[in-house]
C-alpha positions in Angstrom: -18.7 -54.0 35.6 -22.3 -53.9 34.3 -23.5 -56.2 31.5 -26.9 -55.3 30.1 -28.9 -57.1 27.5 -31.9 -55.5 25.7 -34.0 -58.4 24.5 -37.2 -57.3 23.0 -40.4 -55.2 23.2 -44.0 -56.2 22.4 -47.2 -54.3 21.5 -45.6 -51.0 20.7 -47.8 -48.2 19.4 -47.6 -47.5 15.7 -45.9 -44.3 14.9 -44.8 -44.6 11.3 -46.9 -44.5 8.1 -47.0 -47.1 5.4 -46.1 -44.5 2.8 -45.3 -40.8 2.3 -48.9 -40.3 1.1 -50.7 -42.0 4.0 -51.4 -40.5 7.4 -52.5 -43.9 8.9 -49.9 -45.1 11.4 -49.2 -48.8 10.8 -45.8 -49.7 12.4 -42.8 -48.3 14.2 -39.0 -48.5 13.5 -37.9 -48.9 17.1 -34.5 -48.7 18.7 -33.2 -48.3 22.3 -30.6 -45.8 23.7 -28.9 -46.8 27.0 -27.5 -43.9 29.1 -25.5 -43.9 32.3 -22.6 -46.3 31.7 -18.9 -45.4 31.4 -16.2 -47.0 29.3 -13.6 -46.8 32.0 -13.4 -47.7 35.7 -13.1 -44.1 36.9 -16.2 -43.0 35.1 -14.6 -40.2 33.1 -15.5 -41.5 29.7 -19.3 -41.7 29.9 -21.1 -43.0 26.8 -24.4 -44.1 25.3 -25.1 -47.4 23.7 -27.7 -47.8 20.9 -29.4 -50.9 19.6 -29.9 -51.3 15.9 -33.2 -50.0 14.4 -35.7 -52.9 13.7 -37.7 -51.7 10.7 -41.5 -51.9 10.4 -42.5 -53.8 13.6 -44.5 -53.4 16.8 -42.7 -56.4 18.4 -38.9 -55.8 17.9 -36.3 -58.3 19.0 -32.7 -56.9 19.5 -30.7 -59.4 21.8 -28.3 -56.4 22.1 -25.5 -56.7 24.7 -23.5 -53.8 26.2 -20.8 -53.8 28.9 -19.7 -50.7 30.9 -18.9 -49.4 34.3 -21.1 -47.3 36.7 -19.5 -43.9 36.9 -20.5 -43.6 40.6 -22.2 -45.5 43.4 -25.6 -43.8 42.9 -25.7 -43.8 39.1 -28.9 -44.5 37.3 -29.1 -46.4 34.0 -31.7 -45.0 31.7 -33.1 -46.9 28.7 -35.2 -44.9 26.2 -37.2 -46.4 23.4 -37.5 -44.4 20.1 -39.2 -44.6 16.8 -36.7 -43.8 14.1 -37.8 -40.8 11.9 -37.8 -40.9 8.2 -37.3 -38.3 5.4 -40.4 -36.4 6.5 -40.7 -37.3 10.1 -38.7 -36.7 13.3 -37.4 -39.4 15.6 -39.8 -39.7 18.5 -39.5 -41.0 22.0 -41.9 -43.9 22.8 -41.0 -44.1 26.5 -38.2 -44.7 29.0 -37.3 -46.6 32.1 -34.7 -45.8 34.7 -32.8 -48.6 36.6 -31.7 -47.4 40.0 
């Protein structure tokens, strides 16, 4: 069993604009996706977990817990940080880390 907590991030790059009519990037709407865990002990039901989106911040705090199983002995867990897209913008990756 693996219990993982995503606490926070600081100093993120701004990727979202203050309004539809502004091109100046002032904030991000960040969230994290966790890949590599399974919902059952035999690893057949792999899943992703996703933190809530924290709106308009460069220093988000999630305190998000997830519990799962490693599907195999050499499984990596990947956490990827995204900026949530809006009506006129796409969701963008801000970076990732792999736990081995």
